[in-house]
TIVO-199551 format. One record per residue (C-alpha): residue number from 1; residue in one letter; chain; x, y, z. Coordinates in nm, 4 decimals. Example, Ala and Ser with C-alpha at 12.3 -4.5 7.8 and 13.67 -1.06 7.14 Angstrom:
   pos   code   unit         c1         c2         c3
     1      a      A     1.2300    -0.4500     0.7800
     2      s      A     1.3670    -0.1060     0.7140
This chain:
   pos   code   unit         c1         c2         c3
     1      m      A     8.2196     9.2177    14.3302
     2      k      A     8.1352     9.1647    13.9659
     3      s      A     8.3417     9.3278    13.6977
     4      g      A     8.1701     9.4919    13.3998
     5      l      A     8.3729     9.2870    13.1496
     6      k      A     8.1779     9.0694    12.9068
     7      r      A     8.3061     8.7162    12.8287
     8      s      A     8.3887     8.6565    12.4620
     9      n      A     8.4707     8.3686    12.2367
    10      a      A     8.6850     8.5864    12.0129
    11      p      A     9.0233     8.4638    12.1543
    12      i      A     8.9465     8.1151    12.0320
    13      f      A     8.8771     8.2312    11.6755
    14      w      A     9.1840     8.4652    11.6832
    15      s      A     9.4111     8.1947    11.7928
    16      l      A     9.2866     7.9480    11.5266
    17      f      A     9.3369     8.2408    11.2773
    18      g      A     9.6875     8.3093    11.3911
    19      a      A     9.7857     7.9398    11.3956
    20      g      A     9.6338     7.8932    11.0500
    21      g      A     9.8092     8.2009    10.9126
    22      m      A    10.1497     8.0918    11.0520
    23      f      A    10.0963     7.7358    10.9296
    24      s      A     9.9895     7.8443    10.5848
    25      a      A    10.2849     8.0886    10.5553
    26      l      A    10.5292     7.8157    10.6526
    27      f      A    10.3917     7.5123    10.4782
    28      g      A    10.1697     7.6441    10.1996
    29      p      A    10.4461     7.7386     9.9515
    30      v      A    10.6318     7.4131    10.0265
    31      l      A    10.3145     7.2146     9.9577
    32      v      A    10.2478     7.4001     9.6392
    33      f      A    10.6081     7.3529     9.5212
    34      i      A    10.6133     6.9791     9.6024
    35      t      A    10.2659     6.8976     9.4686
    36      g      A    10.2521     7.1349     9.1706
    37      i      A    10.6148     7.1622     9.0579
    38      a      A    10.8613     6.9146     9.1937
    39      v      A    10.6800     6.5898     9.1705
    40      p      A    10.4967     6.6427     8.8347
    41      l      A    10.8080     6.7649     8.6667
    42      g      A    11.0375     6.5189     8.8324
    43      f      A    11.2412     6.8064     8.9738
    44      m      A    11.4407     6.7201     9.2911
    45      l      A    11.2066     6.4415     9.3770
    46      p      A    11.1425     6.0942     9.2275
    47      a      A    10.8266     6.0579     9.0177
    48      d      A    10.6755     5.7933     9.2558
    49      t      A    10.7115     6.0255     9.5622
    50      m      A    10.3409     6.0837     9.5691
    51      s      A    10.2232     5.7406     9.4507
    52      y      A     9.9011     5.6088     9.6062
    53      p      A    10.0749     5.3446     9.8316
    54      k      A    10.3137     5.6069     9.9689
    55      m      A    10.0387     5.8624    10.0285
    56      l      A     9.8128     5.6024    10.1869
    57      a      A    10.0969     5.4902    10.4133
    58      f      A    10.1577     5.8526    10.5078
    59      a      A     9.7856     5.9059    10.5755
    60      q      A     9.7715     5.5909    10.7832
    61      n      A    10.0589     5.6993    11.0122
    62      l      A     9.9713     5.8887    11.3288
    63      i      A    10.2054     6.1710    11.2533
    64      g      A    10.0834     6.1877    10.8893
    65      k      A     9.7242     6.2025    11.0067
    66      g      A     9.8058     6.4850    11.2424
    67      f      A     9.9856     6.6845    10.9689
    68      i      A     9.7119     6.6368    10.7203
    69      l      A     9.4569     6.7348    10.9714
    70      a      A     9.6464     7.0363    11.0769
    71      v      A     9.6900     7.1545    10.7196
    72      i      A     9.3254     7.1140    10.6346
    73      s      A     9.1730     7.2503    10.9575
    74      l      A     9.4100     7.5451    11.0142
    75      f      A     9.3961     7.6476    10.6521
    76      l      A     9.0174     7.6434    10.6722
    77      w      A     8.9978     7.8292    11.0047
    78      f      A     9.2391     8.0933    10.8706
    79      a      A     9.0270     8.1322    10.5609
    80      a      A     8.6967     8.1464    10.7494
    81      h      A     8.8202     8.4108    10.9813
    82      r      A     8.9703     8.6190    10.6927
    83      i      A     8.6450     8.5851    10.4967
    84      f      A     8.4273     8.6829    10.7967
    85      h      A     8.6307     8.9918    10.8615
    86      s      A     8.6599     9.0833    10.4891
    87      l      A     8.2806     9.1037    10.4645
    88      h      A     8.2942     9.4364    10.6470
    89      e      A     8.5494     9.5714    10.3906
    90      v      A     8.3112     9.5044    10.0974
    91      g      A     8.0212     9.6790    10.2770
    92      i      A     7.8434     9.3697    10.4274
    93      h      A     7.8015     9.4135    10.7976
    94      a      A     7.8164     9.0514    10.8968
    95      g      A     7.5927     8.9274    11.1806
    96      i      A     7.5437     8.6007    11.3497
    97      g      A     7.4390     8.4204    11.0254
    98      a      A     7.7658     8.5114    10.8567
    99      k      A     7.9546     8.4041    11.1654
   100      l      A     7.7777     8.0692    11.1766
   101      l      A     7.8284     8.0247    10.8057
   102      c      A     8.2007     8.0985    10.8030
   103      y      A     8.2943     7.9376    11.1278
   104      g      A     8.0393     7.6599    11.1005
   105      s      A     8.1665     7.5490    10.7580
   106      a      A     8.5301     7.5481    10.8973
   107      f      A     8.4196     7.3445    11.1938
   108      l      A     8.2097     7.0942    10.9828
   109      a      A     8.4959     7.0480    10.7339
   110      t      A     8.7410     6.9807    11.0338
   111      v      A     8.5135     6.7230    11.1781
   112      i      A     8.4708     6.5493    10.8419
   113      s      A     8.8368     6.5504    10.7761
   114      a      A     8.9025     6.3898    11.1146
   115      v      A     8.6420     6.1283    11.0598
   116      v      A     8.7791     6.0370    10.7083
   117      l      A     9.1373     6.0303    10.8433
   118      l      A     9.0360     5.8006    11.1273
   119      g      A     8.8483     5.5848    10.8785
   120      l      A     9.1680     5.5211    10.6835
   121      g      A     9.2980     5.3031    10.9722
   122      f      A     9.6472     5.2924    11.1192
């Protein structure tokens, strides 16, 4: 017996949106504080905390790669989902084109970020 329910890919996008929202709420303010206030002003952190050799070493570490990829990709998926659903609020009834543009750009940027991070070596 076949049920009348239609399969949907919405749970995938909602889970990426939820994870991105949680991640941006937890790590976004900390990243802004560290990169925008603490290091440039020498407040609570040494001036060479974000020097090129240290950041390169962080990006070449497996855990560092994972954190950088999570920050970039989850922030992008959160923004893409928020923008897509905000189109309706401003009177644009988004169709498949808007969905492809929003989610496609997040997917493309995620893939590019992964390729660049893997290209940095270990």
